[in-house]
C-alpha positions in Angstrom: -19.0 5.1 24.4 -19.5 8.2 22.2 -20.6 7.5 18.6 -17.1 8.3 17.4 -15.5 6.0 20.0 -18.0 3.2 19.0 -17.2 3.6 15.3 -13.5 3.5 16.1 -14.0 0.3 18.1 -16.0 -1.3 15.2 -13.2 -0.4 12.8 -10.6 -1.9 15.2 -12.6 -5.1 15.4 -12.9 -5.2 11.6 -9.1 -4.7 11.3 -8.6 -7.7 13.5 -11.0 -9.9 11.5 -9.6 -8.7 8.2 -6.1 -9.7 9.4 -7.1 -13.3 9.9 -9.8 -13.8 7.3 -9.1 -11.3 4.6 -11.4 -8.6 3.3 -13.6 -11.0 1.3 -14.0 -13.4 4.3 -14.9 -10.7 6.8 -18.6 -10.7 7.8 -20.8 -8.6 10.1 -21.2 -11.6 12.4 -17.4 -12.0 12.6 -16.9 -8.3 13.5 -19.7 -8.4 16.0 -18.2 -11.5 17.7 -14.7 -9.8 17.8 -16.3 -6.7 19.3 -18.4 -8.6 21.8 -21.6 -7.0 20.5 -24.6 -7.7 18.3 -24.8 -7.5 14.5 -27.5 -4.9 15.0 -25.0 -2.5 16.6 -22.8 -2.8 13.5 -25.7 -2.0 11.2 -26.7 0.9 13.4 -23.4 2.6 12.6 -22.7 1.4 9.1 -25.3 1.2 6.3 -23.5 -1.6 4.6 -20.6 -4.0 5.1 -19.0 -2.4 2.0 -18.9 1.0 3.8 -17.3 -0.6 6.9 -14.7 -2.5 4.9 -13.9 0.6 2.9 -13.4 2.8 6.0 -11.3 0.1 7.7 -9.1 -0.3 4.6 -8.7 3.4 4.3 -7.4 3.6 7.9 -4.9 0.8 7.3 -3.7 2.1 3.9 -3.5 5.7 5.1 -1.2 4.7 7.9 1.1 3.1 5.3 1.1 6.3 3.2 1.8 8.5 6.2 4.7 6.3 7.2 6.1 6.7 3.7 5.7 10.5 3.7 7.3 10.8 7.1 10.3 8.8 6.0 10.7 10.8 2.8 10.6 14.1 4.6 13.8 13.1 6.4 15.7 12.4 3.1 17.4 15.0 1.0 17.5 14.9 -2.8 15.5 12.8 -5.2 17.9 9.8 -5.4 18.0 9.5 -1.6 14.2 9.8 -1.5 14.0 7.0 -4.0 16.2 4.8 -1.8 14.0 5.5 1.2 10.9 4.8 -0.9 12.2 1.4 -1.8 13.5 0.7 1.7 10.1 1.5 3.3 8.2 -0.5 0.7 10.4 -3.5 1.2 10.1 -3.6 4.9 6.3 -4.0 4.8 5.4 -7.5 6.0 3.2 -9.9 4.1 0.1 -8.8 6.1 0.5 -5.2 4.9 0.6 -6.1 1.2 -2.1 -8.7 1.7 -4.5 -6.0 2.7 -3.9 -4.2 -0.5 -4.1 -7.4 -2.6 -7.4 -8.2 -0.9 -8.7 -4.7 -1.6 -7.9 -4.9 -5.2 -9.5 -8.3 -5.5 -12.7 -7.1 -3.9 -12.8 -3.6 -5.5 -14.7 -4.8 -8.6 -17.6 -6.0 -6.3 -17.5 -3.3 -3.7 -17.9 0.3 -5.1 -17.0 2.1 -1.8 -13.8 0.0 -1.5 -13.0 0.7 -5.2 -13.3 4.4 -4.6 -11.0 4.4 -1.6 -8.4 2.0 -3.2 -8.3 4.1 -6.4 -7.8 7.4 -4.5 -5.1 6.0 -2.3 -3.4 4.4 -5.3 -3.4 7.7 -7.0 -1.9 9.4 -3.9 1.0 6.8 -4.0 1.5 7.6 -7.7 1.5 11.3 -7.1 4.0 10.9 -4.2 6.4 9.0 -6.4 5.9 11.2 -9.4 6.7 14.2 -7.3 10.1 12.7 -6.4 10.8 12.0 -10.1 9.9 15.5 -11.1 12.3 17.0 -8.5 15.0 14.7 -9.7 14.6 15.7 -13.3 14.6 19.4 -12.3 17.8 18.9 -10.4 19.4 17.0 -13.2 19.8 13.8 -11.1 17.2 11.7 -13.1 16.4 11.3 -16.8 12.7 10.9 -17.2 10.5 12.2 -20.1 7.2 11.3 -18.4 7.4 11.2 -14.6 3.7 10.3 -14.3 4.0 7.2 -16.6 7.3 6.1 -15.0 5.8 6.4 -11.5 2.9 4.1 -12.6 5.3 1.6 -14.1 7.5 1.5 -11.0 4.5 1.1 -8.7 3.1 -1.6 -10.9 6.4 -3.5 -10.9 6.7 -3.2 -7.1 3.1 -4.4 -6.6 3.3 -7.2 -9.1 6.5 -8.5 -7.6 5.0 -8.2 -4.1 2.0 -10.3 -5.3 4.4 -13.0 -6.4 6.3 -13.0 -3.1 3.1 -13.3 -1.1 1.5 -15.9 -3.3 4.6 -17.8 -4.4 7.3 -17.0 -1.9 9.2 -20.2 -2.7 9.6 -19.0 -6.3 10.6 -15.4 -5.9 12.2 -14.2 -2.6 11.6 -10.8 -1.2 15.2 -10.0 -1.7 15.0 -10.8 -5.4 11.8 -8.8 -5.8 13.3 -5.8 -4.1 16.5 -5.9 -6.2 14.6 -6.4 -9.4 12.3 -3.4 -8.7 15.2 -1.1 -7.9 17.1 -2.3 -11.0 14.0 -1.6 -13.1 13.7 1.9 -11.6 17.4 2.6 -12.3 17.0 1.7 -15.9 13.9 3.8 -16.3 15.7 6.8 -14.7 19.1 6.7 -16.2 20.8 5.7 -13.0 23.9 3.4 -12.7 23.4 -0.1 -11.4 23.2 -0.1 -7.6 22.4 3.6 -7.3 19.2 2.8 -5.4 21.1 0.8 -2.9 20.6 -2.9 -3.6 21.8 -5.5 -6.2 21.4 -9.3 -6.4 25.1 -9.6 -5.8 24.7 -8.3 -2.3 
């Protein structure tokens, strides 16, 4: 394998291990076993496990972000884009949000992972804030501070997603999705149901 192909194979093996053991439970030995290689090979390509986990998380999380951008590009108008934003977020399975939850939990102990998760979090916020700004400019949304509202909406989405993953028998994914949309509607001066989902559905 070329060095690039070998690094890609290592990242793929790390993704597989992370999917079953979580970021905190992924070790060099596990990755080597998944790859069918020695731990020394992993160390040859990555100076630390922190760097490998950060690169792997970046690959997974960037795919999520690019999926969202592609979906938004097909929607016209801020309100339609917000509906798409919530639709795409809601269809992510537990394993997708679990990777983010793992990354946030590990970020305080892993500087490289912290840098990646912060940058990607800021990209999500900028993406949502851009939608809100366009909606305000078009007169479709009422929002005095798009940056702050974007952070609040994302925090509501992520917090509810955590509850669904950790306590799915208490809050259903349908309830979490509906509550998040309702919160955004209130923030943005939209009528109930404007973002496509209510608990009455």
